[in-house]
N, CA, C and O atoms as a Tinker XYZ file with bonds, in Angstrom:
   332  protein
     1  N     69.522000  115.315000  101.013000    73     2
     2  CA    70.079000  114.022000  101.398000    64     1     3
     3  C     69.039000  112.860000  100.821000    63     2     4     5
     4  O     67.820000  113.023000  100.882000    81     3
     5  N     69.513000  111.936000  100.381000    73     3     6
     6  CA    68.705000  110.790000   99.857000    64     5     7
     7  C     69.065000  109.445000  100.729000    63     6     8     9
     8  O     70.200000  109.009000  100.921000    81     7
     9  N     67.881000  108.912000  101.190000    73     7    10
    10  CA    67.924000  107.784000  101.952000    64     9    11
    11  C     67.396000  106.619000  101.189000    63    10    12    13
    12  O     66.288000  106.731000  100.665000    81    11
    13  N     68.075000  105.509000  101.070000    73    11    14
    14  CA    67.591000  104.250000  100.534000    64    13    15
    15  C     67.687000  103.158000  101.507000    63    14    16    17
    16  O     68.514000  103.156000  102.419000    81    15
    17  N     66.808000  102.208000  101.295000    73    15    18
    18  CA    66.918000  100.971000  102.098000    64    17    19
    19  C     67.809000  100.001000  101.284000    63    18    20    21
    20  O     67.561000   99.862000  100.087000    81    19
    21  N     68.834000   99.319000  101.857000    73    19    22
    22  CA    69.629000   98.510000  101.133000    64    21    23
    23  C     69.439000   97.067000  101.848000    63    22    24    25
    24  O     69.416000   96.924000  103.071000    81    23
    25  N     69.316000   96.097000  100.974000    73    23    26
    26  CA    69.023000   94.730000  101.341000    64    25    27
    27  C     70.175000   94.294000  102.244000    63    26    28    29
    28  O     71.356000   94.470000  101.945000    81    27
    29  N     69.728000   93.681000  103.435000    73    27    30
    30  CA    70.694000   93.161000  104.497000    64    29    31
    31  C     71.520000   92.013000  103.760000    63    30    32    33
    32  O     71.003000   91.213000  102.980000    81    31
    33  N     72.785000   92.032000  104.086000    73    31    34
    34  CA    73.646000   90.978000  103.563000    64    33    35
    35  C     75.165000   91.280000  103.960000    63    34    36    37
    36  O     75.431000   92.049000  104.884000    81    35
    37  N     76.082000   90.671000  103.255000    73    35    38
    38  CA    77.480000   90.764000  103.507000    64    37    39
    39  C     78.026000   91.596000  102.410000    63    38    40    41
    40  O     77.772000   91.347000  101.231000    81    39
    41  N     78.801000   92.619000  102.804000    73    39    42
    42  CA    79.419000   93.598000  101.935000    64    41    43
    43  C     80.889000   93.788000  102.190000    63    42    44    45
    44  O     81.264000   94.007000  103.342000    81    43
    45  N     81.779000   93.718000  101.162000    73    43    46
    46  CA    83.127000   94.089000  101.340000    64    45    47
    47  C     83.222000   95.661000  101.097000    63    46    48    49
    48  O     82.663000   96.223000  100.155000    81    47
    49  N     83.957000   96.268000  102.011000    73    47    50
    50  CA    84.015000   97.684000  102.026000    64    49    51
    51  C     85.527000   98.135000  101.510000    63    50    52    53
    52  O     86.562000   97.574000  101.870000    81    51
    53  N     85.462000   99.088000  100.734000    73    51    54
    54  CA    86.677000   99.747000  100.099000    64    53    55
    55  C     86.637000  101.258000  100.338000    63    54    56    57
    56  O     85.609000  101.896000  100.110000    81    55
    57  N     87.771000  101.839000  100.804000    73    55    58
    58  CA    87.678000  103.209000  100.962000    64    57    59
    59  C     88.692000  103.938000  100.130000    63    58    60    61
    60  O     89.861000  103.560000  100.066000    81    59
    61  N     88.222000  105.007000   99.480000    73    59    62
    62  CA    89.031000  105.836000   98.589000    64    61    63
    63  C     89.298000  107.147000   99.299000    63    62    64    65
    64  O     88.329000  107.763000   99.743000    81    63
    65  N     90.530000  107.633000   99.449000    73    63    66
    66  CA    90.873000  108.820000  100.193000    64    65    67
    67  C     91.640000  109.659000   99.266000    63    66    68    69
    68  O     92.316000  109.206000   98.343000    81    67
    69  N     91.497000  110.996000   99.574000    73    67    70
    70  CA    92.363000  111.919000   98.878000    64    69    71
    71  C     91.724000  113.208000   98.523000    63    70    72    73
    72  O     90.618000  113.441000   99.010000    81    71
    73  N     92.261000  114.049000   97.758000    73    71    74
    74  CA    91.816000  115.348000   97.318000    64    73    75
    75  C     90.618000  115.058000   96.489000    63    74    76    77
    76  O     90.643000  114.177000   95.629000    81    75
    77  N     89.529000  115.812000   96.741000    73    75    78
    78  CA    88.234000  115.595000   96.095000    64    77    79
    79  C     88.315000  115.714000   94.586000    63    78    80    81
    80  O     87.606000  115.037000   93.841000    81    79
    81  N     89.208000  116.601000   94.164000    73    79    82
    82  CA    89.340000  116.806000   92.644000    64    81    83
    83  C     90.013000  115.566000   92.027000    63    82    84    85
    84  O     89.734000  115.242000   90.873000    81    83
    85  N     90.800000  114.937000   92.690000    73    83    86
    86  CA    91.558000  113.702000   92.216000    64    85    87
    87  C     90.665000  112.450000   92.378000    63    86    88    89
    88  O     90.629000  111.563000   91.526000    81    87
    89  N     89.979000  112.432000   93.472000    73    87    90
    90  CA    89.076000  111.213000   93.697000    64    89    91
    91  C     87.910000  111.173000   92.705000    63    90    92    93
    92  O     87.665000  110.149000   92.068000    81    91
    93  N     87.214000  112.267000   92.583000    73    91    94
    94  CA    86.005000  112.211000   91.673000    64    93    95
    95  C     86.365000  112.736000   90.182000    63    94    96    97
    96  O     86.056000  112.065000   89.198000    81    95
    97  N     86.953000  113.825000   90.092000    73    95    98
    98  CA    87.198000  114.352000   88.736000    64    97    99
    99  C     88.281000  113.678000   87.902000    63    98   100   101
   100  O     88.180000  113.544000   86.683000    81    99
   101  N     89.393000  113.235000   88.667000    73    99   102
   102  CA    90.451000  112.687000   87.876000    64   101   103
   103  C     90.387000  111.140000   87.865000    63   102   104   105
   104  O     91.334000  110.450000   87.488000    81   103
   105  N     89.328000  110.692000   88.260000    73   103   106
   106  CA    89.083000  109.239000   88.104000    64   105   107
   107  C     89.626000  108.217000   89.072000    63   106   108   109
   108  O     89.636000  107.017000   88.796000    81   107
   109  N     90.101000  108.731000   90.266000    73   107   110
   110  CA    90.664000  107.828000   91.255000    64   109   111
   111  C     89.473000  106.747000   91.760000    63   110   112   113
   112  O     89.687000  105.545000   91.912000    81   111
   113  N     88.221000  107.387000   91.980000    73   111   114
   114  CA    87.181000  106.557000   92.235000    64   113   115
   115  C     86.847000  105.478000   91.280000    63   114   116   117
   116  O     86.580000  104.338000   91.659000    81   115
   117  N     86.864000  105.849000   90.014000    73   115   118
   118  CA    86.670000  104.801000   88.873000    64   117   119
   119  C     87.784000  103.848000   88.911000    63   118   120   121
   120  O     87.536000  102.678000   88.618000    81   119
   121  N     89.023000  104.200000   89.242000    73   119   122
   122  CA    90.143000  103.251000   89.196000    64   121   123
   123  C     90.007000  102.286000   90.420000    63   122   124   125
   124  O     90.524000  101.175000   90.295000    81   123
   125  N     89.393000  102.578000   91.542000    73   123   126
   126  CA    89.197000  101.783000   92.530000    64   125   127
   127  C     87.977000  100.700000   92.091000    63   126   128   129
   128  O     88.053000   99.494000   92.325000    81   127
   129  N     87.043000  101.234000   91.533000    73   127   130
   130  CA    85.966000  100.320000   90.976000    64   129   131
   131  C     86.597000   99.318000   89.956000    63   130   132   133
   132  O     86.158000   98.168000   89.939000    81   131
   133  N     87.573000   99.673000   89.130000    73   131   134
   134  CA    88.148000   98.878000   88.233000    64   133   135
   135  C     89.019000   97.806000   88.970000    63   134   136   137
   136  O     89.154000   96.672000   88.511000    81   135
   137  N     89.574000   98.199000   90.080000    73   135   138
   138  CA    90.292000   97.157000   90.893000    64   137   139
   139  C     89.300000   96.094000   91.404000    63   138   140   141
   140  O     89.553000   94.890000   91.361000    81   139
   141  N     88.169000   96.606000   91.885000    73   139   142
   142  CA    87.114000   95.854000   92.532000    64   141   143
   143  C     86.579000   94.812000   91.415000    63   142   144   145
   144  O     86.406000   93.622000   91.676000    81   143
   145  N     86.349000   95.348000   90.215000    73   143   146
   146  CA    85.862000   94.470000   89.196000    64   145   147
   147  C     86.820000   93.269000   88.871000    63   146   148   149
   148  O     86.390000   92.217000   88.398000    81   147
   149  N     88.057000   93.474000   89.134000    73   147   150
   150  CA    89.099000   92.518000   88.706000    64   149   151
   151  C     89.564000   91.688000   89.955000    63   150   152   153
   152  O     90.606000   91.034000   89.919000    81   151
   153  N     88.808000   91.735000   90.989000    73   151   154
   154  CA    89.163000   90.923000   92.244000    64   153   155
   155  C     88.583000   89.508000   92.136000    63   154   156   157
   156  O     87.876000   89.223000   91.170000    81   155
   157  N     88.840000   88.663000   93.039000    73   155   158
   158  CA    88.338000   87.416000   92.952000    64   157   159
   159  C     87.146000   87.298000   93.870000    63   158   160   161
   160  O     86.792000   86.195000   94.285000    81   159
   161  N     86.533000   88.390000   94.188000    73   159   162
   162  CA    85.282000   88.345000   95.045000    64   161   163
   163  C     84.214000   87.597000   94.460000    63   162   164   165
   164  O     84.044000   87.674000   93.243000    81   163
   165  N     83.469000   86.879000   95.174000    73   163   166
   166  CA    82.246000   86.224000   94.801000    64   165   167
   167  C     81.099000   87.289000   94.981000    63   166   168   169
   168  O     80.424000   87.293000   96.010000    81   167
   169  N     80.901000   88.142000   94.020000    73   167   170
   170  CA    79.992000   89.171000   94.103000    64   169   171
   171  C     78.508000   88.784000   93.774000    63   170   172   173
   172  O     78.275000   87.977000   92.874000    81   171
   173  N     77.567000   89.328000   94.464000    73   171   174
   174  CA    76.221000   88.980000   94.223000    64   173   175
   175  C     75.534000   89.932000   93.165000    63   174   176   177
   176  O     74.519000   89.584000   92.562000    81   175
   177  N     76.098000   91.058000   92.989000    73   175   178
   178  CA    75.588000   92.079000   91.973000    64   177   179
   179  C     74.086000   92.446000   92.368000    63   178   180   181
   180  O     73.192000   92.540000   91.528000    81   179
   181  N     73.919000   92.629000   93.643000    73   179   182
   182  CA    72.589000   93.058000   94.133000    64   181   183
   183  C     72.449000   94.492000   94.585000    63   182   184   185
   184  O     71.488000   95.191000   94.262000    81   183
   185  N     73.474000   94.913000   95.366000    73   183   186
   186  CA    73.497000   96.185000   95.991000    64   185   187
   187  C     74.773000   96.768000   96.182000    63   186   188   189
   188  O     75.178000   96.879000   97.340000    81   187
   189  N     75.497000   97.170000   95.209000    73   187   190
   190  CA    76.741000   97.733000   95.302000    64   189   191
   191  C     76.560000   99.255000   95.419000    63   190   192   193
   192  O     75.790000   99.769000   94.608000    81   191
   193  N     77.139000  100.006000   96.280000    73   191   194
   194  CA    76.856000  101.413000   96.426000    64   193   195
   195  C     78.151000  102.196000   96.998000    63   194   196   197
   196  O     79.065000  101.621000   97.589000    81   195
   197  N     78.109000  103.486000   96.760000    73   195   198
   198  CA    79.012000  104.425000   97.312000    64   197   199
   199  C     78.328000  105.284000   98.443000    63   198   200   201
   200  O     77.157000  105.665000   98.417000    81   199
   201  N     79.199000  105.514000   99.389000    73   199   202
   202  CA    78.798000  106.371000  100.568000    64   201   203
   203  C     79.535000  107.647000  100.574000    63   202   204   205
   204  O     80.761000  107.663000  100.681000    81   203
   205  N     78.879000  108.636000  100.470000    73   203   206
   206  CA    79.414000  109.999000  100.570000    64   205   207
   207  C     78.996000  110.720000  101.874000    63   206   208   209
   208  O     78.152000  111.616000  101.900000    81   207
   209  N     79.651000  110.256000  102.938000    73   207   210
   210  CA    79.295000  110.744000  104.292000    64   209   211
   211  C     79.997000  112.032000  104.670000    63   210   212   213
   212  O     80.545000  112.709000  103.799000    81   211
   213  N     79.995000  112.395000  105.967000    73   211   214
   214  CA    80.619000  113.479000  106.509000    64   213   215
   215  C     81.987000  113.669000  106.049000    63   214   216   217
   216  O     82.328000  114.816000  105.759000    81   215
   217  N     82.842000  112.691000  105.936000    73   215   218
   218  CA    84.130000  112.679000  105.546000    64   217   219
   219  C     84.395000  112.975000  104.057000    63   218   220   221
   220  O     85.507000  113.349000  103.684000    81   219
   221  N     83.422000  112.814000  103.259000    73   219   222
   222  CA    83.414000  113.147000  101.883000    64   221   223
   223  C     83.291000  114.572000  101.696000    63   222   224   225
   224  O     83.544000  115.009000  100.573000    81   223
   225  N     82.939000  115.379000  102.622000    73   223   226
   226  CA    82.707000  116.847000  102.527000    64   225   227
   227  C     83.955000  117.634000  102.516000    63   226   228   229
   228  O     83.941000  118.792000  102.098000    81   227
   229  N     85.183000  116.998000  103.010000    73   227   230
   230  CA    86.286000  117.837000  103.031000    64   229   231
   231  C     86.951000  117.741000  101.651000    63   230   232   233
   232  O     87.316000  116.633000  101.256000    81   231
   233  N     87.120000  118.765000  100.941000    73   231   234
   234  CA    87.589000  118.799000   99.608000    64   233   235
   235  C     88.946000  118.418000   99.460000    63   234   236   237
   236  O     89.323000  117.841000   98.440000    81   235
   237  N     89.808000  118.730000  100.517000    73   235   238
   238  CA    91.163000  118.355000  100.406000    64   237   239
   239  C     91.644000  117.085000  100.947000    63   238   240   241
   240  O     92.767000  116.662000  100.673000    81   239
   241  N     90.757000  116.414000  101.771000    73   239   242
   242  CA    91.024000  115.061000  102.403000    64   241   243
   243  C     89.632000  114.284000  102.459000    63   242   244   245
   244  O     89.056000  113.922000  103.485000    81   243
   245  N     89.247000  114.121000  101.259000    73   243   246
   246  CA    87.881000  113.433000  101.184000    64   245   247
   247  C     88.004000  111.938000  101.375000    63   246   248   249
   248  O     89.073000  111.375000  101.140000    81   247
   249  N     86.954000  111.290000  101.788000    73   247   250
   250  CA    86.906000  109.915000  101.994000    64   249   251
   251  C     85.448000  109.307000  101.430000    63   250   252   253
   252  O     84.374000  109.712000  101.873000    81   251
   253  N     85.548000  108.377000  100.491000    73   251   254
   254  CA    84.256000  107.803000   99.909000    64   253   255
   255  C     84.384000  106.266000  100.213000    63   254   256   257
   256  O     85.435000  105.666000   99.988000    81   255
   257  N     83.423000  105.739000  100.662000    73   255   258
   258  CA    83.281000  104.273000  100.885000    64   257   259
   259  C     82.464000  103.580000   99.817000    63   258   260   261
   260  O     81.331000  103.949000   99.508000    81   259
   261  N     83.110000  102.534000   99.259000    73   259   262
   262  CA    82.380000  101.675000   98.361000    64   261   263
   263  C     82.074000  100.315000   99.078000    63   262   264   265
   264  O     82.941000   99.645000   99.639000    81   263
   265  N     80.747000   99.979000   99.001000    73   263   266
   266  CA    80.380000   98.738000   99.541000    64   265   267
   267  C     79.910000   97.678000   98.309000    63   266   268   269
   268  O     79.162000   98.019000   97.392000    81   267
   269  N     80.393000   96.556000   98.436000    73   267   270
   270  CA    80.094000   95.606000   97.342000    64   269   271
   271  C     79.476000   94.287000   97.967000    63   270   272   273
   272  O     80.109000   93.567000   98.739000    81   271
   273  N     78.093000   94.026000   97.532000    73   271   274
   274  CA    77.566000   92.691000   98.006000    64   273   275
   275  C     78.319000   91.499000   97.622000    63   274   276   277
   276  O     78.671000   91.325000   96.455000    81   275
   277  N     78.585000   90.654000   98.579000    73   275   278
   278  CA    79.395000   89.529000   98.232000    64   277   279
   279  C     78.586000   88.215000   98.961000    63   278   280   281
   280  O     77.754000   88.293000   99.864000    81   279
   281  N     79.018000   87.166000   98.386000    73   279   282
   282  CA    78.604000   85.817000   98.858000    64   281   283
   283  C     79.667000   85.462000   99.771000    63   282   284   285
   284  O     80.745000   85.195000   99.242000    81   283
   285  N     79.585000   85.399000  101.115000    73   283   286
   286  CA    80.575000   85.163000  102.075000    64   285   287
   287  C     80.238000   84.059000  103.064000    63   286   288   289
   288  O     79.170000   84.057000  103.676000    81   287
   289  N     81.132000   83.154000  103.205000    73   287   290
   290  CA    81.030000   82.145000  104.191000    64   289   291
   291  C     82.317000   82.306000  105.099000    63   290   292   293
   292  O     83.428000   82.504000  104.606000    81   291
   293  N     82.100000   82.210000  106.404000    73   291   294
   294  CA    83.171000   82.382000  107.333000    64   293   295
   295  C     84.427000   81.623000  106.927000    63   294   296   297
   296  O     84.359000   80.428000  106.642000    81   295
   297  N     85.469000   82.237000  106.900000    73   295   298
   298  CA    86.795000   81.633000  106.606000    64   297   299
   299  C     87.022000   81.483000  105.028000    63   298   300   301
   300  O     88.039000   80.904000  104.646000    81   299
   301  N     86.247000   81.909000  104.245000    73   299   302
   302  CA    86.440000   81.657000  102.792000    64   301   303
   303  C     86.671000   82.930000  102.028000    63   302   304   305
   304  O     86.803000   82.852000  100.806000    81   303
   305  N     86.735000   84.160000  102.665000    73   303   306
   306  CA    86.921000   85.404000  101.840000    64   305   307
   307  C     88.331000   85.378000  101.455000    63   306   308   309
   308  O     89.235000   85.294000  102.287000    81   307
   309  N     88.527000   85.456000  100.118000    73   307   310
   310  CA    89.902000   85.561000   99.569000    64   309   311
   311  C     89.735000   86.633000   98.476000    63   310   312   313
   312  O     88.805000   86.580000   97.672000    81   311
   313  N     90.737000   87.687000   98.470000    73   311   314
   314  CA    90.639000   88.649000   97.493000    64   313   315
   315  C     91.972000   88.705000   96.758000    63   314   316   317
   316  O     93.046000   88.874000   97.335000    81   315
   317  N     91.821000   88.544000   95.381000    73   315   318
   318  CA    92.946000   88.627000   94.560000    64   317   319
   319  C     92.909000   89.768000   93.645000    63   318   320   321
   320  O     91.838000   90.097000   93.133000    81   319
   321  N     94.022000   90.411000   93.394000    73   319   322
   322  CA    94.012000   91.551000   92.432000    64   321   323
   323  C     94.953000   91.278000   91.391000    63   322   324   325
   324  O     95.954000   90.586000   91.579000    81   323
   325  N     94.641000   91.835000   90.236000    73   323   326
   326  CA    95.415000   91.751000   88.974000    64   325   327
   327  C     96.249000   93.141000   88.921000    63   326   328   329
   328  O     95.632000   94.202000   88.819000    81   327
   329  N     97.485000   93.118000   88.984000    73   327   330
   330  CA    98.337000   94.369000   88.929000    64   329   331
   331  C     98.100000   95.065000   87.713000    63   330   332
   332  O     98.699000   96.114000   87.476000    81   331
């Protein structure tokens, strides 16, 4: 296990679920990052990261969390996606 200290701040969290071979090998995780890159989030680009916790260990029903550092003020978070 690797432990890293991440700077305190506001993060938008995205969850990718599915079969591990599709999430990692077939690019579902990359597709989710592509969606994030094309959102209207006011990103800080300081500490974006993926969490592979206990739920990521199930190869048929894995779950990976993506956290993206954002500049957030209460009531101002708007996410737009490009189809």
